C-alpha positions in Angstrom: -10.1 142.3 52.2 -9.7 145.8 50.8 -13.3 146.5 51.0 -13.4 145.3 54.7 -10.3 147.4 55.6 -11.9 150.5 53.9 -15.2 150.1 55.7 -13.1 149.8 59.0 -11.4 153.1 58.4 -14.6 155.0 57.4 -16.9 153.6 60.1 -14.4 152.7 62.9 -11.1 154.6 62.8 -12.3 158.0 61.5 -15.3 158.4 63.8 -13.1 157.4 66.8 -10.4 159.9 65.6 -12.9 162.7 65.1 -14.5 162.0 68.7 -11.0 162.1 70.3 -10.3 165.4 68.6 -13.4 166.9 69.8 -12.8 165.6 73.3 -9.4 167.3 73.4 -10.8 170.6 72.0 -13.5 170.6 74.8 -11.1 169.9 77.6 -8.7 172.8 78.8 -6.4 170.3 80.7 -5.7 168.2 77.5 -5.3 171.2 75.2 -2.7 172.5 77.8 -1.0 169.2 77.7 -0.7 169.2 73.9 0.4 172.7 73.9 3.2 172.0 76.4 4.4 169.0 74.3 4.4 171.2 71.2 6.6 173.6 73.0 8.8 170.7 74.0 9.2 169.7 70.4 10.3 173.1 69.4 13.2 172.8 71.8 14.4 169.5 70.5 18.0 169.0 69.3 19.0 167.8 65.8 19.6 164.3 67.2 16.0 164.2 68.5 14.5 165.5 65.3 16.4 162.8 63.4 15.4 160.1 65.7 11.7 161.1 65.4 12.0 161.1 61.6 13.7 157.6 61.6 10.9 156.3 63.8 8.2 157.9 61.6 9.6 156.7 58.4 10.3 153.1 59.6 6.6 153.0 61.0 5.4 154.1 57.5 7.4 151.6 55.8 6.0 148.7 58.1 2.6 150.0 57.5 3.0 149.8 53.8 4.3 146.4 54.2 1.2 145.6 56.1 -1.1 146.9 53.4 0.8 144.9 50.8 0.1 141.8 52.8 -3.7 142.5 53.0 -3.9 143.1 49.0 -3.3 146.9 48.9 -0.1 147.0 46.9 1.4 150.5 46.6 3.1 152.0 43.7 6.8 151.2 43.0 7.9 154.8 43.5 6.1 154.7 46.9 7.9 151.8 48.1 11.3 153.0 46.9 10.6 156.4 48.2 9.9 155.1 51.6 12.9 152.9 51.6 15.1 155.8 50.7 13.4 158.0 53.3 14.1 155.3 56.1 17.6 154.9 54.9 18.3 158.7 54.8 16.7 159.4 58.2 18.7 156.5 59.7 21.9 157.9 58.4 21.0 161.3 59.6 20.3 160.1 63.1 23.6 158.1 63.1 25.5 161.3 62.0 24.0 163.1 65.0 24.6 160.0 67.4 28.3 160.0 66.6 28.6 163.6 66.2 30.0 163.3 62.6 29.8 167.1 61.8 32.1 167.8 64.8 34.6 165.3 63.6 34.5 166.7 60.1 35.1 170.1 61.4 38.0 169.1 63.4 39.7 167.0 60.7 38.5 168.8 57.7 41.8 169.2 56.0 42.7 165.6 56.2 39.2 164.4 55.0 39.5 166.9 51.9 42.6 165.3 50.9 41.3 161.9 51.2 38.0 162.8 49.5 39.9 164.5 46.6 42.0 161.2 46.1 38.8 159.2 46.2 37.2 161.5 43.7 40.1 161.1 41.2 39.9 157.3 41.5 36.1 157.4 41.0 36.4 159.5 37.9 39.1 157.2 36.5 36.9 154.1 37.2 33.8 155.8 35.6 35.8 156.3 32.3 37.1 152.7 32.4 33.8 151.4 33.0 32.1 153.3 30.5 34.4 152.2 27.7 34.1 148.6 29.0 30.3 148.9 29.0 30.2 150.4 25.4 32.4 147.6 24.2 30.5 144.9 26.0 27.0 145.9 25.1 27.4 147.1 21.5 30.6 145.2 20.3 31.8 148.7 19.0 34.8 150.6 19.7 34.1 153.3 22.4 36.2 155.8 20.4 33.5 155.5 17.7 30.6 156.6 20.0 32.1 159.7 21.8 28.6 160.9 23.0 27.9 157.6 24.5 31.4 157.8 26.2 30.5 161.1 27.7 27.0 160.3 28.9 28.0 156.8 30.5 31.0 158.4 32.3 28.4 161.1 33.6 26.0 158.4 34.8 28.4 155.9 36.1 30.2 158.6 38.6 27.3 158.9 40.9 26.6 155.3 40.7 30.2 154.2 41.7 30.0 156.6 44.6 26.7 155.1 45.7 28.0 151.5 45.3 31.2 152.2 47.0 29.5 153.8 49.9 27.0 151.0 50.3 29.9 148.4 50.2 31.9 150.2 52.7 29.1 150.7 55.2 28.3 147.0 54.5 31.7 145.9 55.6 31.9 148.3 58.5 28.4 147.3 59.9 29.4 144.0 61.5 32.0 145.6 63.9 29.9 148.5 64.4 26.8 146.5 65.3 28.9 144.4 67.8 30.4 147.6 69.3 26.9 149.1 69.8 25.4 146.0 71.2 28.4 145.7 73.7 28.2 149.4 74.6 24.4 149.1 75.3 24.9 146.1 77.5 27.8 148.0 79.3 25.5 151.1 79.9 22.5 148.8 81.2 25.0 147.3 83.7 26.3 150.8 84.8 22.6 151.9 85.3 21.9 148.9 87.4 25.1 149.3 89.5 24.5 153.0 89.9 20.9 152.6 90.8 19.7 154.5 87.7 17.2 152.0 86.3 14.7 154.6 85.1 17.1 156.0 82.6 16.2 155.1 78.9 18.6 153.7 76.6 16.3 154.5 73.5 19.1 156.3 71.7 21.6 153.4 71.9 18.8 150.9 70.7 17.8 153.3 68.0 21.5 153.5 66.7 21.7 149.8 66.6 18.6 149.5 64.6 19.5 152.5 62.4 22.8 150.8 61.3 21.0 147.5 60.7 18.2 149.2 58.6 20.5 151.5 56.6 22.8 148.8 55.6 20.1 146.4 54.7 18.5 148.9 52.5 21.6 150.1 51.0 22.8 146.6 50.2 19.5 145.6 48.6 19.5 148.7 46.4 23.1 147.8 45.5 22.2 144.3 44.5 19.4 145.5 42.4 21.6 148.1 40.5 24.4 145.6 40.1 22.2 143.1 38.5 22.6 142.6 34.8 18.9 142.7 34.1 18.7 146.0 35.5 21.6 148.0 34.2 22.0 146.3 30.8 18.7 147.7 29.1 19.3 151.0 30.8 22.8 151.5 29.6 21.9 150.4 26.1 19.0 153.0 26.0 21.7 155.7 27.2 24.0 154.6 24.3 21.3 154.9 21.7 20.1 158.4 23.2 23.7 159.7 23.1 25.1 158.6 19.8 22.4 157.2 17.4 20.4 160.0 16.0 20.1 159.5 12.3 17.3 157.5 10.4 18.0 154.5 8.3 17.5 156.5 5.1 20.9 158.3 5.8 22.6 155.0 4.6 20.2 154.5 1.7 18.1 151.9 3.7 14.3 151.7 4.1 12.9 154.0 6.8 12.2 151.8 9.9 10.6 153.1 13.0 12.8 152.9 16.1 15.9 152.0 14.2 18.9 154.5 14.6 22.2 155.1 12.7 25.4 156.4 14.1 27.8 157.3 11.3 31.5 156.2 11.5 34.6 156.5 9.5 35.6 154.6 6.4 32.1 154.4 5.0 30.7 152.5 7.9 28.0 153.0 10.3 26.6 151.5 13.5 22.9 150.5 13.7 20.9 150.2 16.7 17.8 147.9 16.2 15.0 147.6 18.9 14.7 144.2 20.5 11.8 143.6 22.8 14.1 141.4 25.2 17.4 143.4 25.4 16.0 146.6 24.1 18.6 147.2 21.5 20.9 145.1 19.3 23.8 146.6 17.5 25.7 146.0 14.4 28.0 147.5 11.8 26.8 148.2 8.2 28.3 149.7 5.0 27.0 153.3 4.8 27.5 155.6 1.9 25.2 158.6 2.2 23.7 159.6 -1.2 25.5 162.4 -2.8 23.8 165.0 -4.8 24.9 165.6 -8.4 25.6 169.0 -9.9 22.2 169.4 -11.4 20.6 169.0 -7.8 23.1 171.2 -6.2 22.4 174.0 -8.8 18.7 173.6 -8.2 19.2 174.3 -4.5 21.4 177.1 -5.1 18.9 178.8 -7.7 16.1 178.7 -5.1 17.5 181.8 -3.0 18.3 183.7 -6.2 14.7 183.2 -7.7 13.2 184.6 -4.4 15.5 187.7 -4.6 14.3 188.3 -8.2 10.8 188.2 -7.2 
């Protein structure tokens, strides 16, 4: 199937496209028409640009889906990138459609107060969930791993913002979809009644589709992020990166590749052992770093003096 599709592009689509381009270049009328359309595009409003971006990104997303069906599987980052592009372009169009910048400018003071309160709540939740995550995933006290506390709080803050926004839009989408649908029907009725059948309702339909697409994509990503299979190994890797820096020889154990130590108080240490299934398992061990005797310390101190004598 892939070979057939490639041959179709090379011997079918590309020759037809090159022939059409040559035809346009050789026709003054067609060149004038395309030039006029280009001038019209330059005069588009932000709403029209965002609508064009949404239609283009959605078309690309469906094209990639079609390629997947015929056996041409794109890379993971390509699919995620197109999903995010479609979602962002849909949200951008909805902002222009509902004139969100004008609303923000009008009620900016009140929105800043609400946003500040929400930011404080998100920061508090980030700290709570970071401590809970460390305790759940490592069975260790969060206070014994201050670096992990800091890093997980930093990572969870934008994550909570994203999850909160996704869930809020998800709950609001049902009444919004109903309002947009009824609004579109009412405008169609008014056009028929006023004799304006030729007026397009593309923007209303596009807003309806944009709400549906953005909510579906956001909720799909939210479900993926909230799954234990996704977040558990990544949080464990973040904990090890933030707090486990020493080799096993620090505690007098045999050096083992990949195994890391985090020293704790009272002659103890936490050990992180790589696990193929869960990435890391954690445990507490007795750890008494080997102390140098007086002869070894004297030997170290004598080295700088011997160099000066030379």
